[in-house]
DRENLUMVEX-502877 format. One record per atom (N, C-alpha, C): x, y, z. Coordinates in pm, whole numbers, padded with zeros to 5 digits, always signed. Layout:
BEGIN
XYZ ...
This chain:
BEGIN
-00289-00193-01447 -00295-00225-01287 -00171-00338-01262 -00133-00295-01126 -00042-00390-01088 -00075-00499-00994 -00054-00637-01036 -00072-00744-00968 -00022-00733-00797 -00098-00806-00721 -00033-00811-00569 +00095-00878-00565 +00113-00985-00656 +00227-01054-00642 +00346-00967-00687 +00315-00871-00771 +00437-00778-00827 +00480-00674-00729 +00394-00655-00645 +00444-00533-00502 +00567-00563-00460 +00593-00451-00430 +00769-00465-00342 +00746-00399-00244 +00806-00442-00116 +00812-00399-00005 +00873-00252+00025 +00833-00158+00073 +00877-00020+00121 +00867+00034-00016 +00802+00046-00110 +00780+00090-00248 +00649+00172-00229 +00652+00278-00330 +00522+00388-00317 +00433+00346-00450 +00306+00329-00444 +00244+00330-00561 +00104+00436-00558 +00047+00462-00671 -00083+00513-00659 -00171+00415-00641 -00289+00451-00569 -00377+00358-00536 -00509+00421-00512 -00622+00337-00516 -00756+00406-00471 -00826+00298-00430 -00944+00344-00332 -01006+00250-00258 -01111+00200-00390 -01166+00085-00344 -01255+00003-00421 -01397+00109-00424 -01437+00138-00539 -01559+00207-00528 -01543+00349-00549 -01426+00397-00537 -01391+00533-00528 -01300+00600-00651 -01340+00728-00681 -01257+00763-00794 -01101+00828-00767 -01106+00892-00631 -00992+00960-00593 -00847+00898-00598 -00766+00902-00628 -00624+00849-00633 -00533+00906-00531 -00437+00810-00463 -00365+00876-00341 -00228+00787-00351 -00129+00838-00263 -00027+00764-00303 -00017+00708-00175 +00027+00545-00192 +00053+00469-00085 +00174+00387-00062 +00209+00329+00035 +00338+00248+00061 +00320+00138+00103 +00395+00041+00034 +00371-00090+00097 +00468-00094+00235 +00397-00120+00348 +00449-00100+00452 +00496-00230+00538 +00609-00244+00611 +00623-00364+00672 +00642-00359+00827 +00570-00233+00864 +00541-00220+01001 +00512-00326+01104 +00439-00416+01033 +00389-00552+01117 +00461-00656+01092 +00579-00674+00992 +00656-00765+00971 +00712-00767+00819 +00839-00809+00827 +00894-00808+00705 +00836-00941+00592 +00781-01025+00643 +00716-01118+00539 +00593-01084+00468 +00588-01091+00355 +00468-01051+00268 +00318-01065+00354 +00282-01189+00415 +00166-01189+00488 +00146-01101+00585 +00244-01000+00621 +00225-00902+00727 +00243-00750+00684 +00258-00743+00547 +00254-00597+00483 +00120-00519+00498 +00108-00396+00517 +00008-00318+00523 +00021-00192+00420 -00072-00148+00387 -00091-00033+00291 -00092+00087+00351 +00027+00170+00360 +00012+00310+00452 -00006+00428+00353 -00116+00489+00421 -00178+00592+00325 -00047+00702+00361 +00012+00790+00264 +00090+00895+00302 +00026+01013+00343 +00103+01081+00435 +00056+01190+00497 -00082+01174+00574 -00064+01018+00656 -00167+01007+00736 -00113+00910+00829 -00179+00870+00963 -00120+00767+01023 -00248+00664+01020 -00320+00641+00904 -00412+00547+00888 -00346+00436+00793 -00369+00303+00867 -00320+00208+00767 -00436+00142+00685 
């Protein structure tokens, strides 16, 4: 497991929601701002954050 402190903006990771078994590719998005506190997780192939 990757620690939150090790995540890098605009990078891609495998992730899954808590309690679910399916993995998906996500991107650490800076759509709301460049600072770490504004980062969001964008699901690839979706307009959902």
